One Martini backbone bead per residue (centre of mass of N, CA, C, O) as a GRO file, in nm:
protein
  230
    1MET     BB    1   0.518   0.109   1.696
    2GLY     BB    2   0.744  -0.148   1.584
    3GLN     BB    3   1.053  -0.352   1.557
    4ILE     BB    4   1.164  -0.657   1.407
    5THR     BB    5   1.452  -0.872   1.367
    6LEU     BB    6   1.535  -1.129   1.154
    7PRO     BB    7   1.791  -1.307   1.129
    8GLY     BB    8   1.986  -1.326   0.822
    9ASN     BB    9   1.971  -1.434   0.460
   10PRO     BB   10   1.796  -1.215   0.484
   11PRO     BB   11   1.673  -0.992   0.670
   12ILE     BB   12   1.375  -0.945   0.871
   13PHE     BB   13   1.129  -0.694   0.872
   14VAL     BB   14   0.909  -0.624   1.148
   15THR     BB   15   0.601  -0.494   1.212
   16LEU     BB   16   0.455  -0.367   1.500
   17ARG     BB   17   0.099  -0.406   1.596
   18ARG     BB   18  -0.122  -0.266   1.812
   19SER     BB   19  -0.445  -0.400   1.928
   20ALA     BB   20  -0.749  -0.385   2.092
   21ARG     BB   21  -0.900  -0.599   1.892
   22ALA     BB   22  -0.705  -0.808   1.927
   23ARG     BB   23  -0.695  -1.179   2.006
   24ARG     BB   24  -0.444  -1.232   1.814
   25LEU     BB   25  -0.203  -1.331   1.618
   26SER     BB   26  -0.102  -1.146   1.307
   27LEU     BB   27   0.029  -1.234   0.988
   28ARG     BB   28   0.159  -1.006   0.728
   29LEU     BB   29   0.208  -1.021   0.367
   30SER     BB   30   0.286  -0.806   0.123
   31GLN     BB   31   0.267  -0.830  -0.227
   32LEU     BB   32   0.335  -0.538  -0.310
   33ASP     BB   33   0.607  -0.465  -0.091
   34GLY     BB   34   0.696  -0.688   0.141
   35ARG     BB   35   0.560  -0.632   0.397
   36VAL     BB   36   0.582  -0.700   0.754
   37THR     BB   37   0.307  -0.776   0.977
   38LEU     BB   38   0.243  -0.768   1.337
   39THR     BB   39  -0.040  -0.846   1.517
   40LEU     BB   40  -0.121  -0.749   1.859
   41PRO     BB   41  -0.221  -0.749   2.149
   42LYS     BB   42  -0.192  -0.498   2.372
   43ARG     BB   43  -0.083  -0.705   2.631
   44LEU     BB   44   0.126  -0.858   2.484
   45PRO     BB   45   0.413  -0.981   2.501
   46GLU     BB   46   0.691  -0.955   2.301
   47ARG     BB   47   0.818  -1.241   2.341
   48GLU     BB   48   0.576  -1.385   2.202
   49ALA     BB   49   0.617  -1.263   1.926
   50ILE     BB   50   0.899  -1.373   1.877
   51CYS     BB   51   0.825  -1.675   1.893
   52PHE     BB   52   0.625  -1.666   1.659
   53LEU     BB   53   0.825  -1.576   1.442
   54GLN     BB   54   1.017  -1.819   1.468
   55GLU     BB   55   0.804  -2.031   1.385
   56LYS     BB   56   0.743  -1.858   1.093
   57GLU     BB   57   1.005  -1.823   0.926
   58ASP     BB   58   0.991  -2.035   0.698
   59TRP     BB   59   0.732  -1.932   0.579
   60LEU     BB   60   0.823  -1.640   0.526
   61ARG     BB   61   1.064  -1.704   0.339
   62GLY     BB   62   0.906  -1.857   0.122
   63HIS     BB   63   0.720  -1.615   0.039
   64LEU     BB   64   0.941  -1.409  -0.027
   65GLU     BB   65   1.074  -1.577  -0.248
   66ALA     BB   66   0.820  -1.603  -0.431
   67ARG     BB   67   0.782  -1.293  -0.481
   68GLY     BB   68   1.033  -1.133  -0.490
   69ASP     BB   69   1.194  -0.872  -0.601
   70ASP     BB   70   1.237  -0.567  -0.655
   71VAL     BB   71   1.229  -0.344  -0.946
   72THR     BB   72   1.449  -0.127  -1.084
   73VAL     BB   73   1.409   0.106  -1.313
   74GLY     BB   74   1.641   0.049  -1.581
   75PRO     BB   75   1.916  -0.020  -1.719
   76GLY     BB   76   1.881  -0.375  -1.792
   77ALA     BB   77   1.604  -0.417  -1.718
   78LEU     BB   78   1.316  -0.617  -1.675
   79LEU     BB   79   1.001  -0.560  -1.855
   80PRO     BB   80   0.667  -0.590  -1.871
   81ILE     BB   81   0.486  -0.575  -2.192
   82GLU     BB   82   0.214  -0.720  -2.255
   83GLY     BB   83   0.361  -0.991  -2.113
   84VAL     BB   84   0.652  -0.898  -2.221
   85LEU     BB   85   0.979  -0.906  -2.203
   86HIS     BB   86   1.192  -0.613  -2.155
   87GLU     BB   87   1.471  -0.444  -2.227
   88ILE     BB   88   1.630  -0.177  -2.098
   89ARG     BB   89   1.735   0.090  -2.325
   90PRO     BB   90   1.927   0.319  -2.432
   91SER     BB   91   1.869   0.624  -2.629
   92SER     BB   92   1.903   0.869  -2.907
   93GLY     BB   93   1.631   0.936  -2.934
   94ARG     BB   94   1.303   1.100  -2.883
   95SER     BB   95   1.158   0.819  -2.827
   96VAL     BB   96   0.984   0.565  -2.729
   97ARG     BB   97   1.069   0.216  -2.812
   98LEU     BB   98   0.957  -0.081  -2.956
   99GLU     BB   99   1.108  -0.401  -2.946
  100PRO     BB  100   1.215  -0.702  -2.967
  101GLY     BB  101   1.289  -0.737  -2.626
  102ALA     BB  102   1.273  -0.406  -2.631
  103VAL     BB  103   1.323  -0.080  -2.469
  104LEU     BB  104   1.364   0.250  -2.586
  105VAL     BB  105   1.532   0.514  -2.399
  106PRO     BB  106   1.569   0.835  -2.370
  107GLY     BB  107   1.830   0.970  -2.205
  108GLU     BB  108   1.914   0.975  -1.903
  109ALA     BB  109   1.917   0.745  -1.660
  110GLU     BB  110   1.735   0.923  -1.453
  111GLN     BB  111   1.497   0.953  -1.685
  112ILE     BB  112   1.384   0.674  -1.758
  113PRO     BB  113   1.148   0.616  -1.554
  114VAL     BB  114   0.967   0.857  -1.631
  115ARG     BB  115   0.948   0.809  -1.939
  116LEU     BB  116   0.838   0.520  -1.924
  117ARG     BB  117   0.583   0.578  -1.760
  118ALA     BB  118   0.456   0.767  -1.966
  119PHE     BB  119   0.442   0.562  -2.194
  120LEU     BB  120   0.266   0.349  -2.043
  121ARG     BB  121   0.024   0.529  -1.989
  122THR     BB  122  -0.044   0.584  -2.287
  123LEU     BB  123  -0.077   0.286  -2.367
  124ALA     BB  124  -0.294   0.219  -2.165
  125ARG     BB  125  -0.509   0.418  -2.267
  126GLU     BB  126  -0.540   0.306  -2.544
  127ARG     BB  127  -0.620   0.014  -2.468
  128LEU     BB  128  -0.855   0.087  -2.270
  129ALA     BB  129  -1.023   0.257  -2.456
  130ALA     BB  130  -1.071   0.043  -2.675
  131ALA     BB  131  -1.201  -0.169  -2.486
  132SER     BB  132  -1.428   0.012  -2.369
  133ASP     BB  133  -1.560   0.084  -2.637
  134ARG     BB  134  -1.630  -0.202  -2.730
  135HIS     BB  135  -1.799  -0.287  -2.482
  136SER     BB  136  -1.996  -0.052  -2.481
  137ALA     BB  137  -2.116  -0.109  -2.762
  138THR     BB  138  -2.222  -0.393  -2.695
  139LEU     BB  139  -2.400  -0.293  -2.450
  140GLY     BB  140  -2.521   0.011  -2.495
  141ARG     BB  141  -2.322   0.178  -2.286
  142PRO     BB  142  -2.199   0.464  -2.180
  143TYR     BB  143  -1.930   0.640  -2.075
  144SER     BB  144  -1.797   0.933  -1.928
  145ARG     BB  145  -1.502   0.838  -1.825
  146LEU     BB  146  -1.127   0.814  -1.819
  147THR     BB  147  -0.897   0.685  -1.577
  148LEU     BB  148  -0.568   0.694  -1.426
  149ARG     BB  149  -0.386   0.482  -1.190
  150ASP     BB  150  -0.188   0.371  -0.894
  151THR     BB  151  -0.329   0.117  -0.778
  152ARG     BB  152  -0.353  -0.139  -0.500
  153SER     BB  153  -0.666  -0.247  -0.448
  154ARG     BB  154  -0.725  -0.207  -0.765
  155TRP     BB  155  -0.788  -0.227  -1.126
  156GLY     BB  156  -1.085  -0.111  -1.098
  157SER     BB  157  -1.370   0.115  -1.182
  158CYS     BB  158  -1.726   0.212  -1.122
  159THR     BB  159  -1.952   0.454  -1.136
  160MET     BB  160  -2.273   0.576  -1.130
  161ASP     BB  161  -2.180   0.791  -1.373
  162GLY     BB  162  -1.964   0.619  -1.563
  163ALA     BB  163  -1.680   0.605  -1.436
  164LEU     BB  164  -1.358   0.506  -1.531
  165MET     BB  165  -1.104   0.306  -1.363
  166TYR     BB  166  -0.743   0.249  -1.392
  167SER     BB  167  -0.464   0.066  -1.396
  168TRP     BB  168  -0.170   0.116  -1.567
  169ARG     BB  169  -0.035  -0.170  -1.501
  170LEU     BB  170  -0.196  -0.343  -1.715
  171ILE     BB  171   0.029  -0.312  -1.940
  172LEU     BB  172   0.203  -0.553  -1.812
  173ALA     BB  173  -0.004  -0.736  -1.891
  174PRO     BB  174  -0.176  -0.935  -2.055
  175PRO     BB  175  -0.415  -0.847  -2.280
  176GLU     BB  176  -0.647  -1.032  -2.165
  177VAL     BB  177  -0.649  -0.891  -1.889
  178LEU     BB  178  -0.716  -0.606  -1.968
  179ASP     BB  179  -0.980  -0.681  -2.116
  180TYR     BB  180  -1.126  -0.795  -1.872
  181VAL     BB  181  -1.129  -0.543  -1.696
  182ALA     BB  182  -1.292  -0.376  -1.893
  183ALA     BB  183  -1.540  -0.559  -1.897
  184HIS     BB  184  -1.598  -0.549  -1.595
  185GLU     BB  185  -1.652  -0.238  -1.576
  186VAL     BB  186  -1.864  -0.212  -1.798
  187ALA     BB  187  -2.073  -0.403  -1.666
  188HIS     BB  188  -2.147  -0.187  -1.443
  189LEU     BB  189  -2.338  -0.020  -1.621
  190ALA     BB  190  -2.563  -0.251  -1.570
  191GLU     BB  191  -2.415  -0.384  -1.299
  192MET     BB  192  -2.392  -0.272  -0.957
  193ASN     BB  193  -2.235  -0.567  -0.910
  194HIS     BB  194  -2.187  -0.939  -0.822
  195SER     BB  195  -2.382  -1.097  -0.974
  196ALA     BB  196  -2.498  -1.320  -1.195
  197ALA     BB  197  -2.573  -1.095  -1.397
  198PHE     BB  198  -2.298  -0.971  -1.418
  199TRP     BB  199  -2.137  -1.228  -1.519
  200SER     BB  200  -2.306  -1.246  -1.774
  201VAL     BB  201  -2.203  -0.989  -1.898
  202VAL     BB  202  -1.904  -1.054  -1.903
  203GLU     BB  203  -1.937  -1.304  -2.088
  204ARG     BB  204  -2.053  -1.147  -2.328
  205LEU     BB  205  -1.800  -0.956  -2.364
  206TYR     BB  206  -1.551  -1.182  -2.321
  207GLY     BB  207  -1.610  -1.464  -2.180
  208ASP     BB  208  -1.371  -1.642  -2.033
  209TRP     BB  209  -1.295  -1.499  -1.714
  210GLN     BB  210  -1.139  -1.694  -1.515
  211THR     BB  211  -0.844  -1.686  -1.618
  212PRO     BB  212  -0.775  -1.377  -1.578
  213ARG     BB  213  -0.862  -1.370  -1.283
  214ARG     BB  214  -0.655  -1.573  -1.184
  215TRP     BB  215  -0.406  -1.415  -1.268
  216LEU     BB  216  -0.449  -1.177  -1.077
  217ARG     BB  217  -0.443  -1.340  -0.814
  218GLU     BB  218  -0.149  -1.474  -0.870
  219GLU     BB  219   0.015  -1.215  -1.042
  220GLY     BB  220  -0.061  -0.913  -0.993
  221ALA     BB  221   0.141  -0.824  -0.766
  222THR     BB  222   0.400  -0.818  -0.958
  223LEU     BB  223   0.340  -0.534  -1.089
  224HIS     BB  224   0.442  -0.383  -0.810
  225ARG     BB  225   0.767  -0.432  -0.830
  226TYR     BB  226   0.787  -0.184  -1.014
  227ARG     BB  227   1.022   0.088  -0.992
  228PHE     BB  228   0.987   0.453  -1.079
  229GLY     BB  229   1.101   0.635  -0.836
  230ASP     BB  230   0.852   0.601  -0.596
   0.00000   0.00000   0.00000
């Protein structure tokens, strides 16, 4: 693997990845972390890759601009909590507190990201457990356990033994989006697939699921822009 830099303001750093399976040039922009990767056939000259990147530069800059910059969580930063932007403010109290338009976090500045992430994980567990319990009761099928992770490839999952897993970053999304994901995963307790029967169960549990599903597809990646010192 190598790297090419497209000069400009800002410069764009592109990782080159050669693949024996690749038959053509393939450019990928990760919506999760903004990384740009160009995959090229094993024997393709690098100068052709550079020409290809120069041709795609306007497209690439447009998509990078639309994605927005990563946000370092700390005093003064704006963070969505349950879909509403809150300004992060230092506090002299003992615990994290939510106020209209602000989240107050005690401790030194360098401790704020860790404390705020712990608070968000706890809040996410409360909201997701309540939603999962409600949908599970409606369905008449219990789940075995609930865990939270910081997953990048999926918002939730359900195993054959009824274990539910969710991304804690769902607490950053609007409540109806979190509720939809809970209904989606609980529905797998009855239908371990994505058949028409499965979507019928989701509709019975949640209602019109297409709007929150579209939100996740269009806006979900922005929830990964917030960096908690990790």
